[in-house]
C-alpha positions in Angstrom: 38.2 8.8 -22.8 35.3 6.5 -22.6 33.9 8.7 -19.5 34.2 11.7 -21.7 31.9 10.5 -24.7 29.5 9.3 -22.1 29.4 12.9 -20.7 29.3 14.7 -24.0 26.4 12.4 -24.9 24.5 13.1 -21.2 24.9 16.8 -22.4 23.2 16.2 -25.4 20.3 15.0 -23.7 18.9 17.9 -21.7 15.9 18.4 -20.0 12.3 18.4 -21.3 10.5 21.7 -20.7 8.4 22.0 -17.5 5.0 21.6 -19.4 6.3 18.8 -21.3 7.9 17.0 -18.2 4.1 17.1 -16.6 3.2 14.2 -19.0 6.4 12.4 -18.5 6.8 9.3 -15.6 5.2 6.2 -14.5 3.5 8.6 -11.7 2.3 11.6 -14.0 -1.0 12.1 -14.8 -5.0 12.1 -13.1 -5.0 9.9 -10.0 -7.5 7.1 -9.4 -9.0 6.8 -6.1 -8.4 4.4 -2.9 -11.0 4.5 0.0 -10.4 2.6 3.5 -13.0 0.9 5.5 -13.1 -1.4 8.4 -14.1 -5.2 7.9 -17.2 -6.1 9.6 -17.1 -8.7 12.2 -20.7 -10.7 13.0 -22.1 -9.7 16.3 -20.4 -6.6 16.6 -21.3 -2.9 15.8 -18.7 -0.3 15.8 -19.4 3.0 17.2 -16.0 4.5 16.7 -13.4 3.8 14.5 -10.7 6.3 14.4 -7.7 5.9 12.1 -4.9 8.4 12.2 -3.4 8.1 8.8 0.4 9.7 8.5 0.8 8.6 4.7 -0.1 6.3 2.2 2.9 4.9 0.1 3.3 3.5 -3.5 6.0 0.9 -3.9 7.4 1.0 -7.6 7.8 -2.0 -9.6 11.2 -0.8 -10.1 13.2 2.1 -8.6 11.6 5.3 -6.9 8.7 4.4 -4.4 6.6 7.5 -3.5 4.7 8.8 -0.2 1.9 10.8 0.1 1.9 12.4 3.4 -1.8 12.6 4.5 -1.9 13.8 8.2 -5.2 13.3 8.8 -7.8 11.2 10.7 -10.1 8.9 9.1 -13.6 8.4 10.5 -14.1 4.6 9.5 -17.7 4.5 10.8 -18.9 7.0 8.2 -18.8 6.9 4.4 -15.4 6.2 3.3 -13.6 8.9 2.2 -11.8 8.7 -1.4 -8.2 9.5 -1.5 -5.8 10.0 -4.3 -4.0 6.8 -5.6 -1.1 8.2 -7.9 -1.7 7.3 -12.0 0.8 5.0 -12.8 2.1 1.2 -12.4 2.7 0.3 -8.8 3.7 -3.1 -7.0 2.4 -2.5 -3.6 0.8 -0.2 -1.0 1.9 0.8 2.4 -0.1 2.3 5.1 1.8 4.5 7.5 -0.2 5.3 10.7 0.5 8.2 12.7 -0.6 6.8 16.0 -3.1 4.3 17.6 -6.1 3.3 16.0 -9.2 4.1 18.4 -11.8 1.6 18.4 -15.1 0.8 20.2 -17.8 -1.5 19.5 -21.0 -3.2 21.2 -21.3 -6.8 20.8 -24.6 -9.0 21.3 -25.3 -12.7 20.9 -27.9 -14.5 22.1 -29.4 -12.0 24.3 -25.7 -11.6 26.0 -24.4 -8.0 25.5 -20.8 -6.2 26.1 -18.6 -3.5 24.9 -15.1 -3.4 23.6 -12.7 -0.4 23.5 -9.3 -0.8 22.2 -6.3 1.6 21.3 -4.6 -0.4 18.7 -0.9 0.4 17.7 -0.1 -0.7 14.2 3.3 -0.6 12.5 3.5 -0.2 8.8 0.7 -2.4 6.9 2.2 -3.4 3.4 0.1 -4.7 0.8 1.8 -6.4 -2.3 0.3 -6.9 -5.6 -0.6 -10.5 -6.3 -2.1 -11.0 -9.7 -0.2 -8.4 -11.9 0.8 -4.8 -11.6 -1.6 -2.3 -10.0 -2.5 -0.1 -12.8 -4.0 3.1 -11.7 -5.3 5.9 -13.9 -8.3 8.3 -13.3 -10.7 5.9 -14.0 -9.6 3.1 -11.5 -10.9 3.0 -7.9 -9.5 0.8 -4.9 -11.2 -0.2 -1.7 -8.8 -0.9 0.8 -10.3 -3.1 3.9 -8.6 -3.1 7.1 -8.5 -6.6 8.4 -11.0 -9.3 7.1 -14.7 -10.3 7.6 -15.5 -11.9 10.9 -12.1 -10.6 12.4 -13.5 -10.3 15.8 -13.7 -13.1 17.9 -15.7 -12.4 21.3 -14.6 -15.9 22.7 -10.7 -15.2 21.9 -10.9 -11.8 23.5 -12.8 -13.0 26.7 -16.0 -11.2 26.0 -19.0 -12.3 28.1 -22.2 -10.9 29.1 -22.1 -7.6 30.9 -18.1 -7.3 30.5 -17.0 -3.8 29.4 -13.5 -5.0 28.0 -10.9 -2.3 27.6 -7.7 -3.4 25.4 -4.6 -1.8 26.1 -0.9 -2.4 24.4 0.4 -4.7 27.3 -2.9 -6.7 26.9 -2.7 -10.2 25.2 -6.0 -9.2 23.1 -4.1 -6.4 21.7 -1.5 -9.1 19.7 -4.6 -10.5 18.4 -5.9 -6.9 17.1 -2.6 -6.2 15.4 -2.4 -9.4 13.5 -5.8 -9.0 12.1 -4.6 -5.4 10.5 -1.1 -6.5 9.5 -2.1 -9.8 8.0 -5.7 -9.6 6.9 -6.0 -6.4 5.5 -6.2 -6.4 1.5 -6.6 -4.1 -1.4 -9.8 -4.7 -3.8 -11.1 -3.3 -7.3 -13.7 -1.2 -6.6 -15.7 -1.3 -9.5 -18.7 0.5 -8.4 -16.6 2.9 -6.8 -18.6 2.6 -3.5 -15.3 2.9 -1.3 -16.7 -0.6 0.4 -15.9 -4.2 -0.5 -19.1 -5.5 -2.2 -19.7 -9.2 -2.7 -18.9 -9.7 -6.2 -15.8 -7.7 -5.8 -14.8 -9.7 -2.8 -15.5 -12.7 -5.0 -13.5 -11.4 -7.6 -10.4 -11.7 -5.0 -8.0 -9.1 -3.9 -5.6 -7.1 -6.1 -2.9 -7.0 -3.0 -2.4 -8.9 0.2 0.1 -8.5 3.2 3.6 -8.8 2.0 7.3 -7.9 3.1 9.1 -5.9 0.6 11.9 -2.8 0.6 9.9 0.5 0.7 12.5 3.3 0.2 10.2 6.7 -0.9 11.5 9.7 -2.4 12.5 12.4 0.5 9.9 14.7 -1.3 6.3 14.0 -0.5 3.7 13.2 -2.9 3.6 11.0 -6.2 5.7 12.7 -8.9 7.9 12.0 -11.8 10.4 11.3 -9.4 8.4 8.1 -8.5 9.8 6.8 -11.9 13.4 7.3 -11.0 13.4 10.9 -12.5 14.9 12.2 -9.5 17.4 14.7 -11.3 14.4 16.2 -13.1 15.5 15.4 -16.8 13.0 13.0 -18.5 13.5 11.4 -21.8 11.1 12.0 -24.7 11.1 11.6 -28.4 13.3 12.7 -31.1 12.4 16.2 -30.7 13.7 16.2 -26.6 16.7 14.4 -27.3 15.3 10.7 -26.7 17.1 9.4 -29.7 20.5 10.9 -27.8 19.3 9.1 -24.5 18.7 5.9 -26.1 22.2 5.7 -27.5 23.6 6.6 -24.2 21.5 4.1 -22.5 22.8 1.2 -25.0 26.5 2.3 -24.5 26.0 2.1 -20.7 24.3 -1.1 -20.8 27.3 -2.4 -23.0 30.0 -1.3 -20.4 28.2 -3.2 -17.7 27.9 -6.5 -19.9 31.7 -6.3 -20.5 32.3 -6.2 -16.8 29.8 -8.6 -15.5 30.1 -11.1 -18.3 26.6 -12.3 -18.1 23.5 -10.7 -16.3 22.3 -12.4 -12.9 18.6 -13.0 -12.1 17.3 -10.7 -9.5 15.5 -11.8 -6.7 11.7 -10.8 -6.6 11.0 -7.6 -4.9 7.8 -8.7 -3.0 7.9 -11.7 -1.0 4.7 -13.1 0.7 4.6 -12.4 4.4 4.5 -15.4 6.7 3.1 -14.0 10.0 4.0 -15.4 13.2 2.5 -15.0 16.4 4.4 -12.2 18.6 6.5 -13.0 21.3 4.3 -14.3 24.3 1.2 -13.8 22.7 -1.0 -16.0 20.2 -2.7 -15.3 17.0 -5.0 -16.8 14.9 -3.8 -17.6 11.1 -4.9 -15.0 8.5 -8.0 -15.9 7.0 -6.7 -14.9 3.4 -4.5 -17.2 1.7 -3.5 -17.6 -1.8 -4.4 -20.8 -3.5 -2.8 -22.5 -6.5 
């Protein structure tokens, strides 16, 4: 009998009209922008940085992650290209690469010169919000900086005068490059919308840093109302769209859950700071970005 009552109430809720649904949900609205850049390194001049981006992911603070399939290659030597950052409240950002990041640079120090060429095979880079949620709307801009300033160390890589260094996946230097991306990449508020992390923005501190968290995007690409958990296509609005009935239904369901569980158990935090360690058989340096109390 209880199930019949709940079903009847659910039928009364209904769905909002399509034009009304466009204004519902956490991820609906005019997006902000996010730009990607490569951190500078003293003594190095980048002549080529090609980053093949498969998708950008947006980790919800509840349920309903979203994935924007971009299938594009960003030239990180040119001016940063703004990409859409879906409107809403998010707890994390995921960068998914479609292939190796191609890198070429020249190095000069004290009259010595050398070149560096590398193809960096990267896993997903996950960044979790560290000081409140990432609140995004059409007036917000963000700068996602790969690695961190002075992330390249000529001595650690074995660069010397006259050396043309080529780093492949099997080389020990490859692990150093991967660690710089996965452990030191960060997201900053981009106050001047330049696409780059300026001094004042860096001094203000990052909005998101590398973390480990579960990411389960909606099968459909793009950030839609589904990102807020409305996968069935129905939304709860005000009294005119069945909102009061939906609220009553939610209270009944909550009451049944409390009867079954007796008392609510605290849910563990969804995001956890990564504790990067060196890959097997290789050596890495600690991340230069660390949270302080």
